[in-house]
VOVEXLO-690084 format. One record per atom (N, C-alpha, C, O): atom name; x, z, y. Coordinates in Angstrom, 3 decimals. Layout:
N
PT  kollo         x         z         y
PT     CA         X         Z         Y
...
END
This chain:
167
PT  kollo         x         z         y
PT      N   -69.331   251.234   -86.288
PT     CA   -69.990   251.596   -85.034
PT      C   -71.485   251.732   -85.302
PT      O   -72.075   250.944   -86.041
PT      N   -72.074   252.740   -84.692
PT     CA   -73.508   252.957   -84.863
PT      C   -74.216   252.869   -83.519
PT      O   -73.614   253.073   -82.465
PT      N   -75.496   252.562   -83.580
PT     CA   -76.323   252.598   -82.373
PT      C   -76.945   253.979   -82.261
PT      O   -77.454   254.527   -83.240
PT      N   -76.899   254.537   -81.055
PT     CA   -77.417   255.878   -80.800
PT      C   -78.377   255.806   -79.623
PT      O   -78.110   255.123   -78.633
PT      N   -79.502   256.518   -79.736
PT     CA   -80.412   256.605   -78.588
PT      C   -79.675   257.247   -77.418
PT      O   -78.974   258.245   -77.585
PT      N   -79.839   256.675   -76.255
PT     CA   -79.221   257.241   -75.058
PT      C   -79.612   258.709   -74.895
PT      O   -78.805   259.520   -74.439
PT      N   -80.833   259.050   -75.263
PT     CA   -81.324   260.427   -75.137
PT      C   -80.437   261.424   -75.887
PT      O   -80.333   262.582   -75.484
PT      N   -79.798   260.982   -76.972
PT     CA   -78.940   261.867   -77.760
PT      C   -77.617   262.162   -77.061
PT      O   -76.915   263.103   -77.431
PT      N   -77.278   261.372   -76.066
PT     CA   -76.015   261.531   -75.346
PT      C   -76.182   262.246   -74.011
PT      O   -75.203   262.675   -73.401
PT      N   -77.422   262.369   -73.565
PT     CA   -77.730   262.888   -72.226
PT      C   -77.922   264.406   -72.264
PT      O   -78.686   264.924   -73.078
PT      N   -77.222   265.108   -71.378
PT     CA   -77.480   266.541   -71.242
PT      C   -78.439   266.813   -70.085
PT      O   -79.073   267.867   -70.022
PT      N   -78.536   265.836   -69.162
PT     CA   -79.448   266.007   -68.033
PT      C   -79.842   264.644   -67.478
PT      O   -79.000   263.768   -67.284
PT      N   -81.132   264.484   -67.227
PT     CA   -81.672   263.299   -66.559
PT      C   -82.540   263.823   -65.435
PT      O   -83.579   264.437   -65.679
PT      N   -82.118   263.584   -64.206
PT     CA   -82.827   264.166   -63.072
PT      C   -82.910   263.191   -61.918
PT      O   -82.214   262.176   -61.880
PT      N   -83.768   263.520   -60.990
PT     CA   -83.920   262.741   -59.773
PT      C   -83.880   263.708   -58.606
PT      O   -83.840   264.925   -58.791
PT      N   -83.892   263.166   -57.428
PT     CA   -83.810   264.013   -56.247
PT      C   -85.059   263.933   -55.407
PT      O   -86.137   263.590   -55.894
PT      N   -84.904   264.249   -54.160
PT     CA   -86.013   264.231   -53.227
PT      C   -85.485   264.298   -51.810
PT      O   -84.280   264.247   -51.563
PT      N   -86.411   264.414   -50.900
PT     CA   -86.062   264.559   -49.485
PT      C   -86.962   265.633   -48.899
PT      O   -88.058   265.870   -49.406
PT      N   -86.516   266.272   -47.856
PT     CA   -87.363   267.290   -47.235
PT      C   -88.586   266.664   -46.572
PT      O   -88.614   265.459   -46.322
PT      N   -89.585   267.480   -46.292
PT     CA   -90.760   267.004   -45.551
PT      C   -90.299   266.338   -44.273
PT      O   -89.438   266.857   -43.563
PT      N   -90.872   265.199   -43.991
PT     CA   -90.456   264.452   -42.812
PT      C   -89.358   263.452   -43.120
PT      O   -88.996   262.652   -42.259
PT      N   -88.814   263.482   -44.349
PT     CA   -87.820   262.499   -44.772
PT      C   -86.402   262.865   -44.410
PT      O   -86.120   263.956   -43.913
PT      N   -85.523   261.928   -44.671
PT     CA   -84.107   262.113   -44.380
PT      C   -83.889   262.066   -42.868
PT      O   -84.768   261.670   -42.104
PT      N   -82.707   262.478   -42.469
PT     CA   -82.380   262.553   -41.043
PT      C   -81.143   261.708   -40.754
PT      O   -80.463   261.254   -41.675
PT      N   -80.863   261.504   -39.497
PT     CA   -79.622   260.836   -39.105
PT      C   -78.489   261.843   -39.285
PT      O   -78.723   263.043   -39.427
PT      N   -77.276   261.341   -39.276
PT     CA   -76.126   262.220   -39.486
PT      C   -76.009   263.232   -38.354
PT      O   -75.994   262.888   -37.172
PT      N   -75.928   264.477   -38.759
PT     CA   -75.624   265.554   -37.822
PT      C   -74.561   266.417   -38.483
PT      O   -74.346   266.326   -39.692
PT      N   -73.916   267.231   -37.718
PT     CA   -72.840   268.060   -38.241
PT      C   -73.323   268.898   -39.422
PT      O   -74.301   269.635   -39.303
PT      N   -72.650   268.787   -40.543
PT     CA   -72.978   269.591   -41.712
PT      C   -74.041   269.000   -42.617
PT      O   -74.323   269.564   -43.675
PT      N   -74.642   267.878   -42.234
PT     CA   -75.675   267.262   -43.075
PT      C   -75.028   266.618   -44.301
PT      O   -73.851   266.256   -44.276
PT      N   -75.810   266.481   -45.371
PT     CA   -75.326   265.988   -46.662
PT      C   -75.880   264.586   -46.924
PT      O   -77.070   264.357   -46.711
PT      N   -75.048   263.641   -47.382
PT     CA   -75.530   262.285   -47.679
PT      C   -76.620   262.280   -48.757
PT      O   -76.529   262.989   -49.759
PT      N   -77.642   261.469   -48.526
PT     CA   -78.742   261.270   -49.474
PT      C   -78.662   259.824   -49.959
PT      O   -78.937   258.892   -49.203
PT      N   -78.285   259.645   -51.220
PT     CA   -78.052   258.317   -51.782
PT      C   -79.352   257.773   -52.376
PT      O   -79.983   258.410   -53.220
PT      N   -79.737   256.576   -51.913
PT     CA   -80.943   255.919   -52.408
PT      C   -80.608   254.611   -53.092
PT      O   -79.440   254.238   -53.199
PT      N   -81.631   253.918   -53.554
PT     CA   -81.463   252.652   -54.277
PT      C   -80.645   251.644   -53.480
PT      O   -79.849   250.899   -54.051
PT      N   -80.837   251.618   -52.175
PT     CA   -80.142   250.641   -51.337
PT      C   -78.633   250.875   -51.270
PT      O   -77.895   250.012   -50.795
PT      N   -78.172   252.027   -51.739
PT     CA   -76.747   252.352   -51.676
PT      C   -75.992   252.010   -52.962
PT      O   -74.764   252.092   -52.990
PT      N   -76.708   251.627   -54.029
PT     CA   -76.067   251.202   -55.270
PT      C   -75.835   249.701   -55.186
PT      O   -76.774   248.943   -54.944
PT      N   -74.590   249.262   -55.383
PT     CA   -74.331   247.825   -55.255
PT      C   -74.282   247.129   -56.616
PT      O   -74.333   247.785   -57.657
PT      N   -74.184   245.826   -56.603
PT     CA   -74.219   245.035   -57.839
PT      C   -72.950   245.135   -58.669
PT      O   -72.938   244.709   -59.824
PT      N   -71.890   245.685   -58.108
PT     CA   -70.625   245.817   -58.828
PT      C   -70.480   247.168   -59.515
PT      O   -69.427   247.463   -60.080
PT      N   -71.521   247.989   -59.474
PT     CA   -71.445   249.303   -60.095
PT      C   -70.875   250.377   -59.190
PT      O   -70.627   251.503   -59.622
PT      N   -70.669   250.021   -57.937
PT     CA   -70.169   250.976   -56.953
PT      C   -71.238   251.277   -55.921
PT      O   -72.429   251.319   -56.230
PT      N   -70.793   251.487   -54.685
PT     CA   -71.714   251.922   -53.646
PT      C   -71.540   251.132   -52.360
PT      O   -70.428   250.752   -51.993
PT      N   -72.652   250.893   -51.683
PT     CA   -72.681   250.339   -50.337
PT      C   -73.080   251.508   -49.444
PT      O   -74.245   251.907   -49.419
PT      N   -72.135   252.045   -48.727
PT     CA   -72.388   253.287   -48.002
PT      C   -72.699   253.078   -46.528
PT      O   -72.454   253.956   -45.701
PT      N   -73.244   251.903   -46.206
PT     CA   -73.719   251.660   -44.844
PT      C   -75.118   252.250   -44.720
PT      O   -75.857   252.335   -45.701
PT      N   -75.465   252.644   -43.536
PT     CA   -76.809   253.157   -43.234
PT      C   -77.220   254.328   -44.123
PT      O   -78.348   254.385   -44.613
PT      N   -76.303   255.245   -44.319
PT     CA   -76.590   256.445   -45.106
PT      C   -77.569   257.331   -44.344
PT      O   -77.460   257.505   -43.131
PT      N   -78.512   257.879   -45.072
PT     CA   -79.403   258.904   -44.528
PT      C   -78.852   260.259   -44.984
PT      O   -78.040   260.329   -45.906
PT      N   -79.293   261.306   -44.342
PT     CA   -78.764   262.633   -44.625
PT      C   -79.893   263.634   -44.831
PT      O   -81.021   263.432   -44.382
PT      N   -79.558   264.713   -45.521
PT     CA   -80.479   265.838   -45.670
PT      C   -79.785   267.073   -45.093
PT      O   -78.560   267.181   -45.132
PT      N   -80.573   267.995   -44.561
PT     CA   -79.957   269.202   -44.004
PT      C   -79.205   269.996   -45.087
PT      O   -79.628   270.036   -46.242
PT      N   -78.114   270.610   -44.708
PT     CA   -77.303   271.419   -45.637
PT      C   -78.151   272.511   -46.284
PT      O   -78.003   272.785   -47.475
PT      N   -79.024   273.128   -45.519
PT     CA   -79.887   274.193   -46.056
PT      C   -80.769   273.653   -47.180
PT      O   -80.928   274.311   -48.208
PT      N   -81.339   272.473   -47.000
PT     CA   -82.169   271.838   -48.033
PT      C   -81.316   271.541   -49.273
PT      O   -81.750   271.791   -50.398
PT      N   -80.118   271.014   -49.070
PT     CA   -79.212   270.697   -50.177
PT      C   -78.896   271.946   -50.996
PT      O   -78.914   271.907   -52.227
PT      N   -78.609   273.044   -50.320
PT     CA   -78.245   274.291   -51.009
PT      C   -79.388   274.821   -51.879
PT      O   -79.147   275.565   -52.829
PT      N   -80.621   274.445   -51.563
PT     CA   -81.784   274.900   -52.336
PT      C   -82.128   273.969   -53.499
PT      O   -82.996   274.289   -54.311
PT      N   -81.449   272.813   -53.587
PT     CA   -81.732   271.861   -54.664
PT      C   -81.273   272.403   -56.012
PT      O   -80.206   273.008   -56.118
PT      N   -82.088   272.180   -57.037
PT     CA   -81.665   272.507   -58.403
PT      C   -81.407   271.232   -59.203
PT      O   -80.802   271.284   -60.275
PT      N   -81.859   270.092   -58.690
PT     CA   -81.624   268.802   -59.338
PT      C   -81.241   267.777   -58.272
PT      O   -81.440   267.987   -57.076
PT      N   -80.691   266.670   -58.745
PT     CA   -80.378   265.573   -57.834
PT      C   -79.039   265.672   -57.141
PT      O   -78.765   264.902   -56.221
PT      N   -78.194   266.607   -57.564
PT     CA   -76.875   266.784   -56.954
PT      C   -75.865   265.906   -57.695
PT      O   -75.737   265.989   -58.916
PT      N   -75.160   265.078   -56.956
PT     CA   -74.215   264.118   -57.534
PT      C   -72.871   264.782   -57.821
PT      O   -72.323   265.505   -56.989
PT      N   -72.357   264.515   -59.027
PT     CA   -71.034   264.994   -59.444
PT      C   -70.215   263.819   -59.982
PT      O   -70.773   262.786   -60.352
PT      N   -68.910   263.977   -60.022
PT     CA   -68.027   262.955   -60.585
PT      C   -68.414   262.672   -62.035
PT      O   -68.736   263.588   -62.792
PT      N   -68.379   261.403   -62.409
PT     CA   -68.711   260.868   -63.730
PT      C   -70.213   260.821   -64.008
PT      O   -70.623   260.598   -65.147
PT      N   -71.030   261.027   -62.985
PT     CA   -72.470   260.804   -63.138
PT      C   -72.739   259.304   -63.120
PT      O   -71.995   258.527   -62.521
PT      N   -73.819   258.919   -63.790
PT     CA   -74.300   257.539   -63.758
PT      C   -75.602   257.551   -62.969
PT      O   -76.523   258.294   -63.307
PT      N   -75.688   256.738   -61.923
PT     CA   -76.895   256.656   -61.104
PT      C   -77.641   255.378   -61.463
PT      O   -77.038   254.316   -61.616
PT      N   -78.969   255.493   -61.596
PT     CA   -79.803   254.352   -61.982
PT      C   -81.013   254.289   -61.059
PT      O   -81.726   255.278   -60.888
PT      N   -81.238   253.121   -60.466
PT     CA   -82.421   252.921   -59.617
PT      C   -83.651   252.967   -60.515
PT      O   -83.716   252.263   -61.523
PT      N   -84.628   253.800   -60.148
PT     CA   -85.788   253.990   -61.018
PT      C   -87.032   253.223   -60.610
PT      O   -87.970   253.129   -61.402
PT      N   -87.077   252.668   -59.400
PT     CA   -88.270   251.905   -59.016
PT      C   -87.938   250.882   -57.941
PT      O   -86.878   250.929   -57.315
PT      N   -88.867   249.960   -57.745
PT     CA   -88.682   248.936   -56.719
PT      C   -87.982   247.698   -57.251
PT      O   -87.811   247.526   -58.458
PT      N   -87.581   246.842   -56.324
PT     CA   -87.028   245.524   -56.661
PT      C   -85.719   245.588   -57.435
PT      O   -85.395   244.654   -58.170
PT      N   -84.961   246.667   -57.285
PT     CA   -83.657   246.744   -57.959
PT      C   -83.665   247.731   -59.130
PT      O   -82.617   248.254   -59.509
PT      N   -84.835   247.984   -59.697
PT     CA   -84.957   248.899   -60.832
PT      C   -83.932   248.547   -61.905
PT      O   -83.767   247.382   -62.267
PT      N   -83.250   249.569   -62.404
PT     CA   -82.275   249.386   -63.472
PT      C   -80.851   249.192   -62.994
PT      O   -79.920   249.242   -63.798
PT      N   -80.661   248.970   -61.696
PT     CA   -79.296   248.819   -61.166
PT      C   -78.561   250.144   -61.369
PT      O   -79.132   251.214   -61.157
PT      N   -77.292   250.068   -61.780
PT     CA   -76.526   251.272   -62.079
PT      C   -75.240   251.332   -61.259
PT      O   -74.649   250.306   -60.923
PT      N   -74.823   252.554   -60.947
PT     CA   -73.533   252.794   -60.299
PT      C   -72.890   254.008   -60.946
PT      O   -73.570   254.882   -61.482
PT      N   -71.564   254.043   -60.885
PT     CA   -70.790   255.122   -61.494
PT      C   -70.099   255.927   -60.408
PT      O   -69.492   255.362   -59.498
PT      N   -70.192   257.243   -60.504
PT     CA   -69.556   258.123   -59.523
PT      C   -68.144   258.436   -60.019
PT      O   -67.947   259.316   -60.856
PT      N   -67.178   257.707   -59.493
PT     CA   -65.778   257.897   -59.897
PT      C   -65.141   258.988   -59.039
PT      O   -65.759   259.517   -58.116
PT      N   -63.903   259.306   -59.364
PT     CA   -63.181   260.315   -58.578
PT      C   -62.929   259.834   -57.153
PT      O   -62.594   260.635   -56.280
PT      N   -63.088   258.531   -56.909
PT     CA   -62.908   257.985   -55.567
PT      C   -64.156   258.026   -54.699
PT      O   -64.128   257.554   -53.562
PT      N   -65.262   258.586   -55.216
PT     CA   -66.493   258.704   -54.424
PT      C   -66.164   259.497   -53.161
PT      O   -65.562   260.567   -53.253
PT      N   -66.546   258.995   -51.981
PT     CA   -66.038   259.569   -50.733
PT      C   -66.663   260.893   -50.277
PT      O   -66.210   261.471   -49.289
PT      N   -67.684   261.380   -50.970
PT     CA   -68.338   262.613   -50.517
PT      C   -68.112   263.738   -51.528
PT      O   -68.273   263.538   -52.732
PT      N   -67.742   264.910   -51.040
PT     CA   -67.596   266.058   -51.942
PT      C   -68.950   266.659   -52.270
PT      O   -69.123   267.287   -53.315
PT      N   -69.907   266.466   -51.377
PT     CA   -71.283   266.901   -51.624
PT      C   -72.206   265.736   -51.284
PT      O   -72.079   265.113   -50.230
PT      N   -73.141   265.451   -52.200
PT     CA   -74.126   264.393   -51.976
PT      C   -75.265   264.598   -52.963
PT      O   -75.110   265.270   -53.983
PT      N   -76.405   264.011   -52.644
PT     CA   -77.581   264.105   -53.513
PT      C   -78.242   262.736   -53.584
PT      O   -77.987   261.868   -52.749
PT      N   -79.094   262.551   -54.590
PT     CA   -79.884   261.324   -54.669
PT      C   -81.277   261.609   -54.131
PT      O   -81.731   262.753   -54.106
PT      N   -81.945   260.544   -53.701
PT     CA   -83.339   260.712   -53.297
PT      C   -84.248   260.453   -54.496
PT      O   -83.773   260.317   -55.624
PT      N   -85.532   260.388   -54.254
PT     CA   -86.519   260.287   -55.335
PT      C   -86.578   258.920   -56.004
PT      O   -87.357   258.736   -56.940
PT      N   -85.790   257.972   -55.561
PT     CA   -85.795   256.625   -56.146
PT      C   -84.635   256.383   -57.111
PT      O   -84.458   255.271   -57.609
PT      N   -83.849   257.425   -57.371
PT     CA   -82.657   257.277   -58.209
PT      C   -82.613   258.389   -59.263
PT      O   -82.857   259.559   -58.968
PT      N   -82.292   257.985   -60.508
PT     CA   -82.016   258.948   -61.576
PT      C   -80.520   259.233   -61.614
PT      O   -79.698   258.366   -61.317
PT      N   -80.184   260.471   -61.989
PT     CA   -78.800   260.828   -62.317
PT      C   -78.760   261.113   -63.812
PT      O   -79.525   261.930   -64.325
PT      N   -77.858   260.429   -64.498
PT     CA   -77.615   260.665   -65.920
PT      C   -76.328   261.458   -66.045
PT      O   -75.276   261.018   -65.581
PT      N   -76.406   262.622   -66.671
PT     CA   -75.218   263.424   -66.957
PT      C   -75.075   263.450   -68.479
PT      O   -76.002   263.835   -69.193
PT      N   -73.908   263.037   -68.964
PT     CA   -73.710   262.869   -70.401
PT      C   -72.921   264.011   -71.019
PT      O   -72.158   264.699   -70.341
PT      N   -73.120   264.198   -72.327
PT     CA   -72.318   265.127   -73.115
PT      C   -70.979   264.441   -73.383
PT      O   -70.908   263.506   -74.181
PT      N   -69.936   264.896   -72.729
PT     CA   -68.628   264.237   -72.805
PT      C   -67.925   264.469   -74.143
PT      O   -66.891   263.860   -74.417
PT      N   -68.487   265.349   -74.975
PT     CA   -67.969   265.517   -76.339
PT      C   -68.419   264.359   -77.225
PT      O   -67.795   264.062   -78.244
PT      N   -69.523   263.701   -76.820
PT     CA   -70.098   262.617   -77.619
PT      C   -69.831   261.236   -77.045
PT      O   -69.663   260.270   -77.788
PT      N   -69.794   261.145   -75.726
PT     CA   -69.715   259.824   -75.098
PT      C   -68.868   259.862   -73.834
PT      O   -68.913   260.822   -73.065
PT      N   -68.103   258.810   -73.639
PT     CA   -67.329   258.645   -72.418
PT      C   -68.260   258.073   -71.346
PT      O   -68.806   256.987   -71.539
PT      N   -68.455   258.770   -70.225
PT     CA   -69.401   258.300   -69.204
PT      C   -69.116   256.882   -68.700
PT      O   -70.049   256.109   -68.484
PT      N   -67.854   256.536   -68.512
PT     CA   -67.511   255.193   -68.035
PT      C   -67.891   254.130   -69.075
PT      O   -68.345   253.045   -68.709
PT      N   -67.708   254.431   -70.356
PT     CA   -68.093   253.508   -71.424
PT      C   -69.607   253.281   -71.412
PT      O   -70.070   252.141   -71.455
PT      N   -70.366   254.365   -71.353
PT     CA   -71.832   254.252   -71.351
PT      C   -72.297   253.512   -70.101
PT      O   -73.200   252.679   -70.172
PT      N   -71.687   253.810   -68.965
PT     CA   -72.020   253.099   -67.729
PT      C   -71.802   251.601   -67.890
PT      O   -72.669   250.805   -67.525
PT      N   -70.652   251.210   -68.433
PT     CA   -70.359   249.784   -68.613
PT      C   -71.398   249.126   -69.520
PT      O   -71.786   247.980   -69.294
PT      N   -71.846   249.851   -70.548
PT     CA   -72.893   249.298   -71.408
PT      C   -74.202   249.154   -70.635
PT      O   -74.850   248.110   -70.713
PT      N   -74.599   250.182   -69.893
PT     CA   -75.883   250.151   -69.178
PT      C   -75.930   249.049   -68.130
PT      O   -77.002   248.505   -67.863
PT      N   -74.804   248.712   -67.535
PT     CA   -74.822   247.656   -66.516
PT      C   -74.636   246.270   -67.110
PT      O   -74.695   245.273   -66.390
PT      N   -74.411   246.197   -68.416
PT     CA   -74.323   244.894   -69.083
PT      C   -75.719   244.272   -69.180
PT      O   -76.720   244.960   -68.978
PT      N   -75.787   242.981   -69.485
PT     CA   -77.090   242.315   -69.638
PT      C   -77.929   242.997   -70.707
PT      O   -79.124   243.218   -70.515
PT      N   -77.305   243.331   -71.835
PT     CA   -78.021   243.970   -72.945
PT      C   -78.538   245.345   -72.524
PT      O   -79.697   245.676   -72.773
PT      N   -77.686   246.143   -71.889
PT     CA   -78.083   247.481   -71.454
PT      C   -79.192   247.452   -70.426
PT      O   -80.168   248.194   -70.534
PT      N   -79.045   246.596   -69.428
PT     CA   -80.071   246.519   -68.377
PT      C   -81.405   246.041   -68.941
PT      O   -82.463   246.528   -68.542
PT      N   -81.354   245.084   -69.871
PT     CA   -82.588   244.605   -70.495
PT      C   -83.296   245.747   -71.226
PT      O   -84.518   245.877   -71.155
PT      N   -82.517   246.568   -71.925
PT     CA   -83.118   247.708   -72.626
PT      C   -83.730   248.705   -71.645
PT      O   -84.820   249.224   -71.885
PT      N   -83.035   248.973   -70.545
PT     CA   -83.588   249.879   -69.524
PT      C   -84.930   249.342   -69.033
PT      O   -85.903   250.087   -68.916
PT      N   -84.970   248.050   -68.749
PT     CA   -86.183   247.441   -68.183
PT      C   -87.314   247.311   -69.196
PT      O   -88.434   246.969   -68.819
PT      N   -87.048   247.576   -70.467
PT     CA   -88.128   247.602   -71.461
PT      C   -89.119   248.727   -71.177
PT      O   -90.230   248.723   -71.707
PT      N   -88.726   249.687   -70.347
PT     CA   -89.626   250.785   -69.959
PT      C   -90.336   250.505   -68.637
PT      O   -91.094   251.349   -68.160
PT      N   -90.107   249.340   -68.036
PT     CA   -90.683   249.023   -66.722
PT      C   -92.208   249.036   -66.786
PT      O   -92.801   248.418   -67.670
PT      N   -92.840   249.741   -65.846
PT     CA   -94.297   249.850   -65.762
PT      C   -94.731   249.656   -64.316
PT      O   -93.981   249.951   -63.386
PT      N   -95.944   249.161   -64.139
PT     CA   -96.517   249.044   -62.804
PT      C   -96.392   247.648   -62.248
PT      O   -95.610   246.833   -62.737
PT      N   -97.170   247.383   -61.220
PT     CA   -97.205   246.040   -60.648
PT      C   -96.654   246.018   -59.228
PT      O   -95.632   245.380   -58.973
PT      N   -97.314   246.705   -58.304
PT     CA   -96.923   246.638   -56.901
PT      C   -95.521   247.189   -56.684
PT      O   -94.633   246.470   -56.226
PT      N   -95.321   248.441   -57.006
PT     CA   -93.990   249.043   -56.943
PT      C   -93.721   249.643   -58.314
PT      O   -93.821   250.855   -58.504
PT      N   -93.381   248.790   -59.259
PT     CA   -93.137   249.249   -60.619
PT      C   -91.824   249.991   -60.730
PT      O   -91.031   250.048   -59.791
PT      N   -91.618   250.559   -61.911
PT     CA   -90.378   251.275   -62.137
PT      C   -90.261   251.753   -63.565
PT      O   -91.084   251.425   -64.420
PT      N   -89.223   252.535   -63.809
PT     CA   -88.999   253.105   -65.125
PT      C   -89.257   254.603   -65.074
PT      O   -89.190   255.223   -64.013
PT      N   -89.552   255.171   -66.229
PT     CA   -89.777   256.609   -66.334
PT      C   -88.602   257.233   -67.084
PT      O   -87.694   256.529   -67.527
PT      N   -88.627   258.543   -67.221
PT     CA   -87.583   259.229   -67.977
PT      C   -87.575   258.791   -69.442
PT      O   -86.608   259.040   -70.163
PT      N   -88.638   258.147   -69.872
PT     CA   -88.739   257.656   -71.249
PT      C   -87.685   256.611   -71.587
PT      O   -87.401   256.388   -72.764
PT      N   -87.105   255.975   -70.596
PT     CA   -86.159   254.896   -70.882
PT      C   -84.999   255.362   -71.754
PT      O   -84.437   254.562   -72.501
PT      N   -84.626   256.650   -71.674
PT     CA   -83.509   257.141   -72.495
PT      C   -83.857   257.170   -73.979
PT      O   -82.968   257.205   -74.830
PT      N   -85.151   257.155   -74.287
PT     CA   -85.596   257.098   -75.687
PT      C   -85.579   255.666   -76.207
PT      O   -85.540   255.448   -77.418
PT      N   -85.608   254.695   -75.310
PT     CA   -85.678   253.278   -75.673
PT      C   -84.284   252.667   -75.821
PT      O   -84.038   251.888   -76.742
PT      N   -83.384   253.017   -74.922
PT     CA   -82.053   252.399   -74.886
PT      C   -81.215   252.844   -76.092
PT      O   -81.081   254.036   -76.367
PT      N   -80.661   251.868   -76.794
PT     CA   -79.768   252.096   -77.938
PT      C   -78.346   251.720   -77.520
PT      O   -78.070   250.566   -77.193
PT      N   -77.453   252.702   -77.534
PT     CA   -76.066   252.485   -77.117
PT      C   -75.197   252.251   -78.353
PT      O   -75.184   253.090   -79.254
PT      N   -74.469   251.128   -78.418
PT     CA   -73.517   250.937   -79.514
PT      C   -72.341   251.892   -79.297
PT      O   -71.619   251.778   -78.306
PT      N   -72.153   252.825   -80.220
PT     CA   -71.230   253.928   -79.962
PT      C   -70.086   253.985   -80.975
PT      O   -70.265   254.485   -82.086
PT      N   -68.919   253.478   -80.598
PT     CA   -67.736   253.658   -81.448
PT      C   -67.218   255.094   -81.293
PT      O   -67.750   255.851   -80.482
PT      N   -66.193   255.477   -82.055
PT     CA   -65.598   256.807   -81.867
PT      C   -65.142   257.004   -80.415
PT      O   -64.826   256.041   -79.717
PT      N   -65.112   258.254   -79.979
PT     CA   -64.789   258.592   -78.591
PT      C   -63.451   257.990   -78.141
PT      O   -63.342   257.501   -77.017
PT      N   -62.444   258.022   -79.004
PT     CA   -61.135   257.466   -78.620
PT      C   -61.244   255.971   -78.310
PT      O   -60.593   255.482   -77.387
PT      N   -62.059   255.248   -79.072
PT     CA   -62.268   253.817   -78.808
PT      C   -63.079   253.603   -77.533
PT      O   -62.824   252.662   -76.780
PT      N   -64.057   254.477   -77.292
PT     CA   -64.849   254.376   -76.058
PT      C   -63.932   254.463   -74.843
PT      O   -64.063   253.695   -73.890
PT      N   -63.007   255.407   -74.896
PT     CA   -62.084   255.612   -73.775
PT      C   -61.223   254.369   -73.565
PT      O   -61.029   253.933   -72.430
PT      N   -60.708   253.799   -74.652
PT     CA   -59.886   252.587   -74.548
PT      C   -60.694   251.426   -73.976
PT      O   -60.215   250.708   -73.099
PT      N   -61.906   251.240   -74.465
PT     CA   -62.761   250.150   -73.988
PT      C   -63.080   250.338   -72.506
PT      O   -63.019   249.389   -71.725
PT      N   -63.420   251.570   -72.129
PT     CA   -63.742   251.858   -70.722
PT      C   -62.553   251.555   -69.813
PT      O   -62.731   251.026   -68.716
PT      N   -61.344   251.885   -70.262
PT     CA   -60.143   251.613   -69.457
PT      C   -59.943   250.114   -69.260
PT      O   -59.538   249.675   -68.184
PT      N   -60.225   249.334   -70.294
PT     CA   -60.087   247.879   -70.196
PT      C   -61.121   247.303   -69.229
PT      O   -60.809   246.408   -68.444
PT      N   -62.346   247.815   -69.286
PT     CA   -63.443   247.272   -68.477
PT      C   -63.437   247.754   -67.033
PT      O   -64.130   247.189   -66.187
PT      N   -62.668   248.783   -66.751
PT     CA   -62.669   249.366   -65.409
PT      C   -61.651   248.703   -64.506
PT      O   -61.525   249.077   -63.340
END
């Protein structure tokens, strides 16, 4: 098994945003906007008090759109480094992250997303993520964290087996 920089496994690292004036309450056709408060400690989601963005704004987004097997990471504030995994059971067919959350999209030829997620939410993984923590009042991590984190990477077939055991 070798250690690999997370950056070598990532095809996209992006964040989202909100329209001017911020998110809105739920209205017909609005799209969920997932923020740091929606990632829970178990690697899933707390979907109470969801904010929404207008469908028109969502359709214009080029980044921050959530897809199955994405890894979401809180990038600033008190819960910096908290991670959640977007499984096939995620309840929204369309959703986006706000500016406080990173989306990690991995090269599935190199790494199993569930395996990498399990590593990132481990004590060792989270500690490595937080090695990029900067700032005092509202500190956070930058996109540089993918250059710092070293993922222990067995062959893909073993990653899949390990992920199945841990899930």
